N, C-alpha and C positions, 0 to 999 in steps of 0.2 A: 597309632591306632588307625587313622584314616588310611595310610599307605598299606598297612597290613590287611585291612578290609578290601582295599582296591585290588590287591594282587592275590587274594585268597582263593578266588574261583577262576583261575586262568583257563581251564578247559571250557567252562561255560562262557567266559568272556570271548574266547576265540570262536566258539560256535555261534553265539548271538551277534558277533560282529561279521564274520565271514559268510555265513549261510544266506542271510537276507541280502547282503551286498552282492554276492555272486549270482543269486537267482535273478535279482533285478538287472544285473549287468547282462546276463544272457537274454533276458526278455527284451530289454531296450535295444540291444544289439540286433536282434532279429527284426524289430520294428524299423530300425534305421536301415538295415540291409534291404528291406522290402521296397525302399524308394530309390535304390541304386540300380543302374542298368549295366555297368561294366562287369562282365562275367569273370574276367581275371581277378578283379578286385574282390568280387563276392567269394570266389574260391579261396583267395588268400586269407580273407577275414574269417571264412569258415574254419580254415585250419588253425587260425590264431585264437579261435574260441576255446582252444585247449587251456588257455590262461585262466579264464574264469572258472572252467571246469576243475582245474587244479585247486584254485582257491576254494571252490565248493567242497572238494574232497577233503581238504585240510580241516575245514569247519566241521564236516561230518565225522572225521576221525577223532577230533577233539571231544565230540559229544560222547563217544564210546569210552574215552579216558575218564570222563566224569562218572559214567555209569559203573565203572570198575569191572563189571561182569556182563557178558552178553545175556545171561539169564534174566537180568533186570529188564531188558527190552521187552521180553514176552510178558513179564509181570505187569508192565505198564499198560498193556492192552486192556486190562480189566477196567481201567478208569475211563475208557473212551466215551465221550459224551458227558461225563461227569467231572472229570479232572481237567482243569485248564492246562496243566503240564502235559497230560496225555494228548489232549486236543492239539496242542502246539506241535508235539512230535509227529502226530498223524498228518497234520497239514504240511509240515516241513518234509515229511517222507514222500507225500504225493508230489509236492513241488520239485523235489530233487529228482524223482523218477521222470517227471515230465521234462525237466531241463536236460537230463542225460539223454532221454529219447530224442529230443530235438537235435542235440549235438550229433548223435549218431546218424540221424536222418539227414542233417545238413551235410555232413561229411560224405555220406554215401550217394546222395541224390542231388545235392545243390538245388534245393527247391525253388519253385517259382515265387514271384513277389507275393501273390495272394496267400500261398501256403506259409511263407515267412511271417506275414502279417498275423495270420490266425495263431500260429505257434507263439509269436511274440506276445500277443494279447493274453494268451492262456498263461504263459510263464510269468509275465510281469504281474498279472492278477494274483497268481499263486505266491509270487515273491512278496507282494504287498500284504497279502493275507497272512503269510508266515510272519512277517514283521509285526503285524498287529497281534497275532496270537502269542508271540514271544512276549510282547509288552503286557498282554492280559495275564499271562502265566505268573508274572511277577507282582501283580496287584494283590498283595497279601494284607489283610486287615490288621494284623499284628505288627506290620512294618509300615507305619504311616508315611514315611518318606517315599516308599515305592507305590503305595496304594493311591495313585493318582494318575493324571494323564501323561506324566513326563516320560515314563518308560515306553509307552506306545509312541509318543512323539519322537523320542530318540531313535527307536528302531526304524521308524519310517524315514527319518533323516539318514540313517545308516544305509538303508536300501536305496533311496533315491540319490543321495549325494555320492556314496561310494560306488553304487552300481553304474550310474551315468558316467562317473569319472573313469572307471575301469573300461567300460564299453567304448568311450570316446578314444581312449589311448589305444585300444585294440583295433578299432576301425581306422585309426590313422595309418596302420600298416598297409591298408588298401586305398588310402586317400579318399575314403568315403566321408561325405559331409556330416559332421557331428555337431554343427552349431546349435541345433535344437536341443541336443542332449546337455549342452552347457547350461541351458535354462533350467532343465530338470535338476542338474547338480546344484545350482544356486538355491532352488526351492528346498531341496533336501538339506543343504548346508544351513539354511535359515531355521529349519525345523530342529536340527541337531543343536544349534547354538541356543535356541529358545529352551530346549529341553535341559541343557546343561545349566543354564541360568536358573531355570525353575527348580531343578534338583538342589542346587546350591542354596537357593532361598528357602526351600522347604526344610532342608537339613538345618539351616541356621535358625529357623523358627522353632524347630523341634528341641534344640539344645536347652533353652530355658525351662522347658516343661519338666516338672518333677517326675513324670512317668516315663521319660525318655532317657535312653542311654546311648549317647553318640559323641564321637570326638572328631571334629572336622579340622583339626590342626594339620596344616600342610595341604589342605584341599585347594586353596586359592591358586597355587602353582599349576595344579592339574587343570583347573577350570580355565585359567588364563591361557595355558598352552593349547588346550582343546579349541578355544574360540579363535585364537590367532591362526593356528594351522588349518582349521577347517575353512576359515574365511580366505586365507592365502591360497589354499588349494582351489577354491571355487573361482577366485580371480584368475589364477593360472589356467584353469580349464576354459574360462570364457575367452581369454586372450589367445590361448593355444588353438581353440577351435576356429577362431576367426582368422588366424594366421596360417592355419594348417600345419602347425609345428608339433611334430610327434614328441620332441623333447619336452616342450612345455606341458603337453597333455600328460605325459608320464610323471613329470615332476608334480603336477597338480594332483594326480592320483595318490602319489606317495604322501604328499602333505595332508590330503583329506583322510587317507587311511590312518596315519599316525594320530591325527587330530581326533578321529572317531574312536580310536583305541583309547585315547586319554579320556574322551567323553564317557566311554563305557566304564572306565576305571572310576570316574566320578560317581557313576551310578552305583557300582558295587561298594565304593568307599562311603557312600551316604547311607549305608545300611543302618537302620536303627530299629530297636524292638521295644515294645511296651514291657517294662519291667519294674521291679521294686527298687526304690532308692533307700539308702541307709541313713 
């Protein structure tokens, strides 16, 4: 039951994992680049920004697989301002456009430090807001395990840990200092781990309730795997940033990404609804 729930919404899982991650990666990369002076390194890392752009595109494409029909996109506009789901999509849409615009601008003009800083602040703010809105969209009163802070906490962890990890690995191609980003990755990793533990505890507390229907058999493996991989990835990021090791930074990102994917599966697997018992 748990595994079936955990894997039942793969398009949504991919969207809610990759879009906040990629948006935050682009934002923090722009901020890190604003402190670098080596023009060759800046041009190289501008071209390497295509990596988070591809990650962003994959997340966006996954959302259309969930909608099944492009016509549903236009129907969702009716709920703007009233529906948390519509608000989430609207904010994500603005953020995606801003991130893509910055990438095009960076590739065409290789902007000055002040311009990179402004773009970075805008994109990272929109990335964080997207993460929050994704979490809010899942706060459904009839799903008590989701109707709490853990969804928002996890999405913020995904954006910060995943985004900083990816940006650090990309910046390594130009040997741009990413040590500050490793701190961001650690903060994000801590948020994601706290969220996974909170979800597991909330689901466990829901099981004895006569009004809840949930099966968490097999969840412990997902929870343990998420915690270990996220923590290991954060450590690799910290060490890789200080040693300037591109290999360690990419290894750290891979660990963090898989760990965050497992964490998101814990979220979907902890689905429970208020229902009648026999």
